[in-house]
N, C-alpha and C positions, 0 to 999 in steps of 0.2 A: 393825472392832476385833472384832468375835463372829464372824470363819473366814468368814462368807461375806456376798455381795451378792447386792441382787437382779439376775438374770442376763434376760436375754431371745434367745429357742432359736426360729427366725422358719421356717416352713416355704414358698415362694415354690412358685404352677403353672409361672412362667419365673423358675428360679435365673439366667437371664444378665442380669437385672432388680438384682443386690444387688449393693446397691453402700453405702458410706457416707459420700452423699446421699439415699441412703434410710432409712438406720440414723437418718438425722439428722433429720430428718421422723419417723419413728414415734418417739424420742427426743421431739420436739418436742407432736407430738400423743396422748404420752400426757401428761405435764407439765400440759397444759391441766387434764384428766381424772381423773387420780389424784395424792393427797399424794406428795409429792416422794420421805419415803421410801421411798413404793411403785414409784416410777417404776426401769427395769432402766437403769445403772452403763454397761451393754454390752452389743449386740446382734446376735448370729451368726445364719444364712444359713444352713441342715442340713438333712439331714432326718429328724425325726423319727419315730424308736423307738415303738412300737406294743408295747405287751401282749396278750396273748391276749385280754384281757378288751375291748383298745377302749380304751384307755384311756393317752394318753401317758409312756413308760417315766419317771417324772421318775429315779432312780436308777442310770439310764446315765450320765444331764446333773450329778447326785450326781457320783457318779465320776469324769467325764472334767474336769472343772472342779474339784473341790473339791482344795485346796493343800497 
């Protein structure tokens, strides 16, 4: 409704493990530990870009996934 939703971007050490079953397991794991509104609605498995300061580049994800 507000234009953004919670999305998880996960970088796996072995990209071959990325599948829908793992995404469902991660979603279930977060629902057990977080409030429902803080849980990701979707999960993407990809390489996470980093800034020069050594932090995840959130602006790249906002630009990529915003509608």
